[in-house]
N, C-alpha and C positions, 0 to 999 in steps of 0.2 A: 380398558376393564366394561362391562355390562353395568348399566346406573341402572340402581336401584330408587325408587320412590319411595319411601314408607309416608303412613298421611301421620304426620306428626305434631297434629293439632286438636287436643282433645281439651273439651273446655271442663274448667276452666284455665287447665294447665296449658301451656306451651312447651312441649317435648322439642327436646332437642335431638338431633339426627348424628353429624360426624363432625367430626374436627374442632376441637378449642383455640380459638384462637385472644389474645389479645392485643390493644393497639400498641401501636411504637409512636412515641410522642418525638417529636422533633427537639431534639437537642441544641441546634444554633439559635433561640427565642428569645433570649434575656434581653435584646438589647432591641428587639421588635416590639415585645409586647409588654411594656413599663409604660410610665404615664410621660411620657416625652411629649412638648407639643410638637403637632405637625400639622400644616400647611392648609387651608381649606378650600379647594381649588372649583370650587362650587362656583357661577357666577353671580346667581342671583338668591337670593334667602327662599326658602321656601314659603310661601304661604297658602295652609292645607286648612281646608274643610272635614268635619267630621266623614270617614269614608272614603278619603283621597289616599293615594298610594303616589307618591315618587323615588327616586335610584337616589341613593346616598354617592358625592362624587367619590372615586378612586384618588388617592395620593400617589406621587411619585415613588414612595415608602410602602407602597401597599394596605394602606391604611384606607377606612373610611371616612367618610362625614360629611355634616352635613347643618345648615345653618336654619332655625325654624325662629319665626316671628310672631306666631298665636300659641300660649299658655295653653295648654290641655295633656291628656295623655296619649304617647304615642306606641305602638309597637314598633320595631325591628326586628326584620327577616334577616341576620347575618350569614351568609353561603359562603364556603367557599368551592372553587370550582378545579383543584386541585385533584389531577386523574390518579394520585395514589390510591392503594389498597391498605384498610383498616389503619390509619395514619392519623395521628391529631397532631393541630397545631396552634399555638399558644395568639391568645388576643385580649385586649383590655377596655375596658367601656368607660367615658368620662364628659361630664360639661363641667362648664368652669373648676376647671382645673378637679372635680373629685374623679378616681377611678376604680374599679374593679379588683376584691383581691386577688391574687393567684390562686389556682389550685393545683394540688400536688400529683407528679405524671402519675395515671394505670399502673398498677405491674402486669406485667406481660402474662398470661398463662401458657401452661407445658400444653403441647400440642397431643393432640388423641390422632391413633391412625385412624383412618377410615376403614371400615368392615369392607373386606374382599367379597367380590362378587361372582359368584360360578354359576355359570347359565345350564339348565338344564336339557333333558334329550327332547327330540323332536316330538310333533304329539298330531294325531288327527283325528277329526270330530269322530263321534261316534260314543258307541255306550260305556265302554268301559276301557281306561288306558289309566300310564303309570304320569307322576310329572314328579319333580324337583322343586320340592320347596326348602324356604330357610326356616328354621324353626329357632333362631337367636343366637343358636350358637353354631350351626352345620347344618348343611344341604342335607335333606332324610329326602329316598324317593317314596313316593305312597301312590296306592294305585286309587281314582277317583272312578265315581259313579255317575253319567247323565243322567239327573232326575228329572230336570224340567228343558224343556227345549219350546221357546218361542220363534216366533218371525226374525225376533234382533238377538234371541241371547240363551244359551248352553248354558245352565249351571249345573256344574260337578258338583260332587260332596267327594269329600275324603273318606275314605273307607280303614285306612289303615291306622290314623292318628286317634285316640281317645278324646271325645269331647268334653273337656276338663267340666265343663257346665250340666254333664248329663242329657237333660234332655235338650232337643233343638226346638227353639222356637220358630215353628213353621210357619206362621200367620206374618211374621216380621219379614224372612226372608222371603215370603210369597209378593209381600209387600213392596221390598225394598227392588225384587226384579219388576213387578209391574209397575213401578214411578221410573226406572229406569225405561221402561218398551217408551213410557211416555209420561212427564213430558223432558226429562233429561234428556234423551238420544236426538231425537229431530232438534230440539235446540243448541245442543251442540255441535251437531253437523250444519246445521244452519249458522248458527253466529263462529264458529270456529275453521269448519270444513271437515270434511269427510275423515274417519279413521280409513287405515289400511284395511287390508284382506290376503295377508301373506298365507294365510294355509288356505284361502279358497273357499271358505264353508258360507261369505257372508254374514254370519254371526260375530259376538263379543261372549267370550266365553268368561265365566265366572266362577273363580276356584273356590268351595266354600271348606277351611279347612284352620282347624285348632291349633296347627303353626302359626298362622299368623298372630294369634293372641300370643302363645308362647314369645314370637318373636317380639311385642310389645307396641304391635300395631293396631291399629284400625282395618288398614288395607294396605298393598304396595301393587305397583307394576313394575315390570323391569323393560328395559329399552331393547335389551339382547332378541326378545322374542320377536319383536318386527323388525331384526336385523341390522340395529345400531350399537354402535359400541362395538368393544372387543370381544372375542371368544363368541360369538353368535353363531357356530357352527354346531356345538351342543346346547343350544337354549332351546324354552321347550315351545317355539314359534307359532305361532300365534297370539291374537287382541284378546290377551288374559288381564284379567285382573283377581289378585287375590287378596280374598278378602276374609276376614276375620268372624269366627262364632259369635252371634249377640250376646253379650254379659247380660242375663236376665238381672242380676244386680244394680244394674248402671242405668239410672234414668237418661242416658246419651242413646241406649241400644233402641231405638225408636227404628222405624223405617224410614222416617224425614230426616234422624237424626244421621242416618247411616247411608242414604241417599245424597247427604252433603260430600260426605268423604268418596264413594262413586264418582261421584259428578267429576269431583276435583282427579281422584284417580285418571278416569281415562282421558282428561287432557292433557295428561301425560302423554298419551300416546299417540295422542293426534297433533302435538305437537311437536314430538320427536318423528312423527314420521314428515309431516309437511318441511319443516325445517332441515329438518337432519336429512333422512335416508332418499325423499324426492329431490332434494338439491346435492344427491352425490359427495354428500359430506358426514358419511355415517360416524367418523372419528373425530369429528369437530369438537373441540372443547368449549363450551360456555360455560358463565358464571350459573350456577344452579337454581339461584334466584329468579332466576329472569323466568324458567317454567314453573316455580314454587307459586309467581304471580300471575302466569296466566291462568293456572288451576284454583287460585284463589278468584279472580278473575270469572273462570266458569261455574263456583258455588253460587256466586253471585247472578251470572248472566241468567242459567238455568232457573234459577228460582230459588233457590236453598243458601240462599247468604245469613246464618241465620249462627253458625261458630265462626263463621267468619269475621264479623263483627266485634267478635273479642280479639280478634288476629289483627284487623287495621286498628283497632283501639288502644292497640298497645303501644304502635307505632305512632300514635298523636300521644298521649298519657295516662299511663296507668299505675303512674308511680306510689301514689296515694295506697291504692286495692295492694300493692306487693310490696310497700315499701323502700321502694327502690328507686330512684331519679332514674336508672339505665333502662326500667321497662318505661319506654316515653322516647320521643324524636330526638331526644338527647342521644340515642346510642345509633341513628340512621345515618345510613353515607347512601347516598346514589351510585358511589363509585364499587360498594362493596354488597349491590343487587344486579349492579348492571355490566361492571368491567372484570374481567380476569377470567380465571375457570378454576379456582381453587373448591374445598369442599365446603361442608356446612358447617355454621359459626353457632358452635350450643349455647356463649354465652350471649347472644343476639338474637338467637334462631327467629324466637315468635315475631321480634320488633323488625327482623328483614325481611321475614314472610310478608308481616302487613306493609310495610313499605314497600316492596315490588308491586304489590296490590296496587295501592293508592297510587302510584304512578303511572301505571297501565291504566287503570281505571282514569286517571284525569285525560291520558292520549286518548283512549276511545270516545269519552263526552268532548272532547276538542275535534276530535272527526266528525260528531253532530250528535253521534250517541242512535238512540232507536225509540220510536214508538211505541210504549206497550197497550197494545189494543181490549177491549174491552172481552176479547175472548180468550185473550194470554199470548194470541199469536205477536209475531212482532214486525215493526215496519221499520228499513232501516234508513236512518236518516245521514248516514256515512260512516257510522263510528264500525259497523259489521263489515265494512267494504275495507275499511281503516285493519280492523283483525286479520282481515284474510290477506294482504299482503304484508303485512307484519309476520303473520306463520310462512306465509309462501317466500317474502325475500331469504336469499344463502347470507344475504349478509345477516352478522351479530354485535349481539351488544346496541351501543349506542351508533354502531353507524348504520344497524336497521331502524335507531329510531328516526336518526336526520334524513335517510332513503325516503320514509314511509309517513313522514311527517311533513317533508322540503323544507326544516327550519334548523338550525344550527343544536346540537344538543345540548351545549351551556344555553342558549336563550330557552330552550324547553325546560330546562331543570330550573330558572331562575321563577319564570311565570309560576309551576310547580309548587316549587315553594311558597310564592305569593300567593296560590290560591287556598291553600292550608291556613297561611295566615287571616287571610280575609270571609271568608268562607262562613255565611254563619253567625259571625261577629258583628259587622257595618252593611248599610247598603254600598253598592257598590258595584255599578253596570257595566261592568268589563269583564266579558263572558270568561276573559286566557286567566282571570283572577278569581274564579267562582267552579265550584263543583255544580255541577245542577242539582234540583231538589230532588227526594227520593219518591220513586212511586211505588205502593203496592202490587204486586203481583198478583192477580184475581184467580189464581191455579194454587198457587201453593200457599196464599197470605204473608209472606215476607214481603221486605221491605227489600227494591234493587237501588243499589247506591251507598254511598258512605255521606255521614253528617257528622262531621266534628263535636255537635253537641246532642249527638243522642242520648236519648236512655235506653239501656240494653237490660232490662229485665231487672230493674234498680238500679243498676249502675250508670251514673249520669256524665258522660262525658263533659269536656270543659273545654275543648279543643286541643292545640297542642301545647304541649308541656313551655310555659313560657317563666323567664327568669330575671327578678328584679335587674334594674339597671346597674346600681350599685351594690348587687352581690354576687355578678354572676359567675361562671366557673371558671372562664377564663381557657376554655377549652373547646375545639371544634374540628372534629372529623374532617378528614379531608371529604369534599362530596357532599360534607354533613350539612347542617344547618344548626344557630343559634336563635333563638326569639326572647327577643330580651322587652321590658316592658319601662316604660321611662314618664315619669307627669314634671312637668316643668309650670315654673308660674311667672317667669317671662322669657322675652328672645334669647336664645341663645343656639351656642353652636354645640353637637353633637358628634363625637368623633372617637371612633374606635383603631388604636393601634392593632397592628394585624401583622404576621408573620408573612412578610412577602412569597414564600412558598405556597401559602394557603389560598393564592390567585382570589382575593376575596370580592366578593362585589354585595352590594345593600341595597335593601328599600326599606322604605318606613311607613305607615300607616297611621295616619289620627285616627283612635277610636274615641277620644273623648271631648 
């Protein structure tokens, strides 16, 4: 199947792509997630100052436990390192004999079949030619005219499909092309690598068509156009971004707003070329949220980290805004963004996109990140080199993480979840447990990176979703994390009975 990557992130809505799924809740947990005593295997009680982090002991039955000596408020990060996809395990939390209540397992959702993708006919650069485009229900053959050609870009305009908005906002379109020429294209090439040139014209084609609006997207790309996936014999054959007509009624249809989507979509082509085509594995299957994460990282690192903020914000906690606890890290799982090769999960799509971005941004920073100079240029401190190694490696998913970081995937995940817990909450000097401070782009005015406590145009983030110790829901995704807060008034032992299949590890942070 030729892969289509639509832009499914219009603010503030998080649009679904394909494939409804619901979590599987293991049935053999009743004996492991009760309040029965477990043995604390830690040798020394933890004497933590504010800002200190330490590991909890893992008991023989898979539970986690720690003795703390100082009264105060603590945050616990319970992490499942099981490798299952879309699976939940039971746990409980207790101290001094009191346990959290159990939650009712989530019911599975019916599956929705993925939309079939049929590639289009070959294309040559020129003044007029045909494309096969998707309008939301079927593929249509249209004639397009090249109306603007720069050193880097050809703008093709659909001459067949009526513009449902009437007039075309030419100023916005010209602005999008100008911003793509600079800063987006040179930054994408420096940070992620050069795109392909399968049609030999040395340019990127942007096809402006109302069929993209009919499809319900801002923009999309097809990997089949650059020889990745099946059915490439009849693909459009070139580096093509399919772009919708700017909606004059939407305040998101600015040149900056559209450019963020263009940067996202263009990165899909770069990733597919380096990871799959150049490694001679064009039919390789990988979790789609990996490339969604790299494309979100492209929004960030090209300077257009604006709409992307609401996506990674939802992966932390926007439950109050949406009235749904699932719009938070409660629905995150590293497995469901890095393992397997399934489709999109429409019930958790925004959260999983944000999760993938947060993980890849963390890896970029842990490799050294970059320095943003006063003129907007980048000096690599190791982060750009890491991205190139990640894109160029034939390894997929967790194997690529281990190959390019030199660390075990489980250890990286554990430190990453710890960094989400620590960053912006307390002073802690361990760089592995902190994201870097955000830096303003002198060109676009947006901020690079993430801040769990950022204010997003009046939406105040408060860090990742945290549950009260005595009211925890008792369910954790395989590959997921649960953050629990507890205040103690005297030395005590914190214990969490966990289903052994969850392969739990935990860390505790003293916050007060």
